[in-house]
C-alpha positions in Angstrom: 98.2 93.2 79.5 94.6 92.7 81.0 93.7 93.4 84.5 92.7 90.8 87.2 89.2 91.3 87.6 86.9 89.6 90.3 83.2 89.3 89.9 81.4 89.1 93.2 78.3 87.6 92.8 76.0 88.9 95.7 72.4 87.6 94.7 71.2 85.6 97.9 69.4 83.0 96.0 72.0 80.2 94.8 69.1 77.6 94.0 68.2 79.2 90.5 69.3 81.8 88.1 68.4 85.5 88.1 69.0 88.7 86.3 72.4 89.4 88.5 73.6 86.0 87.1 73.1 87.0 83.5 74.5 90.4 84.0 77.7 88.7 85.4 78.0 86.1 82.5 77.8 89.3 80.1 80.5 91.1 82.0 82.8 88.0 82.3 82.2 87.8 78.3 82.9 91.3 77.9 86.1 91.6 79.9 87.4 87.9 79.0 87.2 89.0 75.1 89.0 92.4 76.1 91.9 90.3 77.6 91.3 90.7 81.2 91.5 87.5 83.7 88.4 86.7 85.3 87.3 85.2 88.8 84.3 84.9 90.5 82.8 84.6 93.9 79.4 83.3 94.4 78.3 84.6 97.9 75.1 82.6 98.4 77.3 79.3 98.2 79.6 80.3 100.9 79.4 79.0 104.2 80.6 81.2 106.9 79.1 82.5 110.4 77.6 85.7 110.8 79.5 88.7 112.7 77.5 89.3 115.9 79.6 92.2 117.4 82.1 95.1 116.6 84.5 93.1 118.5 84.3 89.9 116.2 85.0 92.3 113.2 88.0 93.9 114.9 89.2 91.0 116.5 87.9 87.7 115.3 89.5 85.2 113.1 88.8 84.8 109.5 87.0 81.6 109.0 89.1 79.2 107.2 86.7 78.4 104.4 86.6 82.4 103.6 90.6 82.3 102.8 90.0 81.8 99.0 87.8 84.5 98.8 89.9 87.0 100.7 92.8 85.7 98.2 90.7 86.3 95.2 90.1 90.1 96.8 93.8 90.4 97.2 94.7 89.4 93.6 91.9 91.5 91.8 92.7 95.1 90.5 89.3 95.6 89.8 86.1 94.2 91.8 82.6 94.3 90.4 79.9 93.6 92.9 76.5 92.3 91.4 73.5 92.4 93.7 69.7 92.2 93.6 69.7 95.3 95.7 71.9 98.6 95.8 72.6 99.9 99.3 73.9 103.4 100.5 76.7 101.0 102.1 77.3 99.6 98.5 77.6 102.9 97.0 79.7 104.2 99.9 82.4 101.2 98.7 82.3 102.6 95.2 83.1 105.9 96.2 85.6 104.8 98.9 87.5 102.5 96.4 88.0 105.6 94.2 90.1 107.5 96.6 91.8 105.0 98.9 94.0 103.4 96.7 91.8 100.0 96.5 90.7 98.0 93.7 87.9 99.8 91.9 84.4 98.7 92.7 81.8 98.8 90.4 78.1 97.9 91.7 75.8 96.2 89.4 72.4 96.0 90.7 69.9 94.0 89.0 66.4 95.3 88.2 67.5 99.2 89.5 68.2 102.3 87.9 71.4 104.0 88.1 71.5 107.8 89.3 71.8 108.5 85.7 68.2 107.0 84.9 69.6 104.2 82.9 69.2 100.7 83.7 72.3 98.5 84.7 
């Protein structure tokens, strides 16, 4: 039986398609062909307030329009985050997921080279 895979599209421009969108589509095609169930989140289309403090992060309520995204993350056994820019935080999340029992996270950065010197 296939895994539950969530593709999180992190490109900030929802107005047009970019390399990250092509990577997402290719990932979805390959995973679907291998028998996995796919869901997607497009972060650029979500409407939510920015967190302004540590207190809001720790004590604030989840905005109701983010509940479907939270449910999708909880559903997933594997997360693939597609981003135009790889950051240290994203790479740290990938490493943390390998040791914490959280769903495995794969960071795909459009136009960036991986640590092994190969493109995405």
